[in-house]
C-alpha positions in Angstrom: 81.5 -3.9 110.8 78.7 -4.4 108.4 77.4 -7.8 107.2 78.9 -7.1 103.8 82.3 -6.2 105.3 82.3 -9.4 107.3 81.5 -11.5 104.3 84.4 -9.9 102.3 86.8 -10.5 105.3 85.7 -14.1 105.6 86.1 -14.6 101.8 89.5 -13.1 101.9 90.6 -15.3 104.8 89.3 -18.4 103.1 91.2 -17.4 100.0 94.5 -16.8 101.9 94.1 -20.2 103.7 93.4 -21.9 100.4 96.6 -20.4 98.8 98.6 -21.3 101.9 97.4 -24.9 101.9 98.0 -25.2 98.1 101.5 -23.8 98.6 102.3 -26.3 101.3 101.0 -29.2 99.1 103.0 -28.0 96.2 106.1 -27.8 98.4 105.6 -31.5 99.1 105.5 -32.4 95.4 108.8 -33.8 94.1 108.9 -33.7 90.3 111.0 -36.0 88.1 111.7 -35.6 84.4 112.7 -38.2 81.8 113.7 -38.3 78.2 111.3 -41.0 76.9 113.1 -41.4 73.5 116.5 -41.9 75.1 115.0 -44.5 77.5 113.4 -46.4 74.6 116.5 -46.4 72.4 118.6 -47.7 75.3 116.1 -50.3 76.4 118.0 -53.7 76.3 115.3 -55.2 74.1 114.9 -52.3 71.7 117.3 -53.5 68.9 115.7 -57.0 68.8 112.2 -55.5 68.9 113.1 -53.1 66.1 114.2 -56.1 64.0 110.9 -57.8 64.6 109.0 -54.6 63.6 111.2 -54.2 60.5 110.5 -57.8 59.4 106.7 -57.3 59.9 106.8 -54.1 57.9 108.7 -55.7 55.1 106.3 -58.6 55.0 103.3 -56.3 54.9 104.9 -54.2 52.1 105.5 -57.4 50.1 101.9 -58.5 50.7 100.7 -55.1 49.6 103.0 -55.0 46.5 101.8 -58.5 45.4 98.1 -57.7 45.9 98.4 -54.3 44.2 100.2 -55.7 41.2 97.5 -58.2 40.8 94.8 -55.5 40.9 93.8 -53.3 38.0 91.4 -51.0 39.8 93.2 -48.0 41.3 90.5 -47.6 44.0 91.1 -51.1 45.1 94.8 -50.6 45.0 94.5 -47.7 47.3 92.3 -49.8 49.7 94.8 -52.6 49.7 97.6 -50.2 50.5 95.6 -48.6 53.3 94.6 -51.9 54.8 98.2 -53.3 54.7 99.5 -50.0 56.3 96.9 -50.3 59.1 97.8 -54.0 59.7 101.5 -53.1 59.9 100.8 -50.3 62.4 98.7 -52.6 64.6 101.4 -55.3 64.5 104.0 -52.6 65.4 101.9 -51.5 68.4 101.5 -55.1 69.6 105.3 -55.7 69.3 106.2 -52.4 71.0 103.6 -52.6 73.8 105.7 -54.8 76.2 108.6 -52.4 75.9 106.4 -49.4 76.8 105.0 -51.4 79.7 108.5 -52.2 81.0 109.5 -48.6 80.7 106.4 -47.4 82.6 107.1 -49.9 85.4 110.8 -48.9 85.6 109.8 -45.2 85.8 107.3 -46.0 88.6 109.9 -48.0 90.4 112.6 -45.3 90.2 110.1 -42.6 91.1 108.9 -44.5 94.1 112.5 -45.2 95.3 113.3 -41.4 95.0 110.0 -40.3 96.5 109.0 -38.5 93.3 105.3 -37.8 93.1 105.2 -36.6 89.5 107.2 -37.6 86.4 107.1 -35.5 83.2 108.6 -35.5 79.8 111.8 -33.4 80.0 110.9 -31.8 76.6 107.8 -30.3 78.2 109.5 -28.8 81.2 111.1 -25.4 80.9 113.0 -25.5 84.2 113.5 -27.8 87.2 112.7 -31.3 88.0 115.1 -34.2 88.9 116.3 -36.0 85.7 115.8 -39.7 86.4 116.4 -40.8 82.7 119.6 -42.6 83.4 118.2 -44.2 86.6 115.3 -45.6 84.6 117.7 -47.0 81.9 119.8 -48.7 84.6 116.6 -50.1 86.1 115.6 -51.6 82.7 119.1 -53.1 82.3 119.0 -54.5 85.8 115.6 -56.0 85.2 116.6 -57.5 81.9 119.6 -59.3 83.5 117.4 -60.7 86.2 119.3 -58.9 89.1 
């Protein structure tokens, strides 16, 4: 066998071994899927958090309305509106952040308990995966009652 033939054979063997190893590793992966929006809407603290967000948004709208009515320059009116909109968005993020953190922790806890190595959004998965949405919701409810 020529030097070039040996090199091709070795390359082919390395490629086959690589695919075999990757296949074995993929076989060990256990994939979970969740419906993030369903989890968020059923979070025990979601309704109260939404009320806080709504009150902040209403306050920012009133602040913007008052400031805009007092202003005559349209450019400044647009700036006021934009600023108040950004402030409202930042406040909403601050208020919602603890819920998102609790959801992330619940997903991790459920995934670990079920030996799931990867969790994806169900909307992004065409086929397969173990749906752990309800398990995560139950975990959040359990954590909120202190059990």
